[in-house]
C-alpha positions in Angstrom: 99.0 126.3 70.8 97.6 123.7 68.3 94.4 123.3 70.1 94.0 126.9 69.9 94.4 126.8 66.4 92.0 124.3 65.7 88.4 125.3 66.3 86.4 122.5 67.8 82.6 122.8 68.2 81.0 120.4 70.8 80.0 117.8 68.6 83.1 117.4 67.0 84.9 117.1 71.1 82.0 114.5 72.0 82.9 112.3 68.9 87.1 112.9 70.0 85.7 111.7 73.6 83.3 108.4 72.4 86.3 107.5 70.3 88.8 107.2 72.9 86.2 105.6 75.0 85.8 103.2 72.4 89.5 102.7 71.8 90.5 102.5 75.5 87.4 100.3 76.6 88.4 96.9 77.1 91.0 98.5 79.2 88.7 100.4 81.7 86.3 97.0 81.3 89.2 94.5 82.5 90.2 97.6 85.6 86.8 97.6 86.8 86.3 93.8 86.6 89.4 93.4 88.7 88.4 95.9 91.2 85.2 94.1 91.5 86.9 90.7 91.8 89.3 92.0 94.4 88.4 91.0 97.8 89.0 93.1 100.8 92.7 92.6 102.1 93.0 92.3 106.5 95.8 93.9 107.7 98.3 91.3 109.0 98.1 93.4 112.4 94.8 92.8 113.0 94.8 89.9 116.1 92.3 88.7 118.3 94.7 87.2 121.0 95.8 90.8 121.9 96.4 91.4 125.7 94.3 93.9 127.6 97.8 96.1 127.9 97.7 95.9 124.1 94.1 96.9 123.9 94.3 99.7 126.2 97.6 100.9 124.2 95.3 100.9 120.5 92.4 102.5 122.7 94.2 105.4 123.9 95.9 105.8 120.3 92.5 105.9 119.2 91.0 108.6 121.4 94.1 111.0 120.7 93.4 110.8 116.9 89.6 111.5 117.4 90.5 114.1 119.8 93.1 115.7 117.3 90.1 115.5 114.6 87.5 117.0 116.9 85.1 113.9 117.2 83.9 114.6 120.8 81.4 111.6 120.6 83.9 109.0 119.3 86.4 110.2 121.8 83.6 109.9 124.7 82.9 106.6 123.4 86.8 105.7 123.2 87.2 106.7 126.9 84.2 104.8 128.0 85.1 101.8 126.1 89.0 102.2 127.7 87.2 102.3 131.2 85.5 99.3 130.9 88.1 97.4 129.9 90.4 98.4 132.7 88.0 97.9 135.3 86.4 94.9 133.9 82.9 96.1 134.1 81.3 94.0 131.5 83.4 90.7 132.6 82.2 87.5 130.8 79.7 85.4 132.5 81.1 82.8 135.0 80.3 79.4 134.5 79.3 77.6 137.9 80.7 73.9 138.5 80.0 71.7 141.3 83.1 69.9 142.4 82.6 67.0 145.4 85.6 66.6 147.7 86.2 63.4 149.5 88.6 63.0 152.2 90.9 60.3 151.4 92.4 58.1 154.3 96.0 57.1 153.9 
């Protein structure tokens, strides 16, 4: 009601906005610097030493979510990844080792 009684023209409104920005500029600058300086936090639940069963459970949940969201390509890729993980279609390279066995007489 008070604002309706006051007739502000565009120049007055811009001056008020400018004054507010000047008053709160230190807080705005500090907040922006904190956002820039903050390092991304990685969740503690992310681990590189998961068992195959844990990976399959995670991929199954991801597949359900991509299906529910309607991302059919992502769902298909998740399904392919799960299949590859289960059947071990892309196993790590095997290192060949030469073993020499000699017969010992006792």
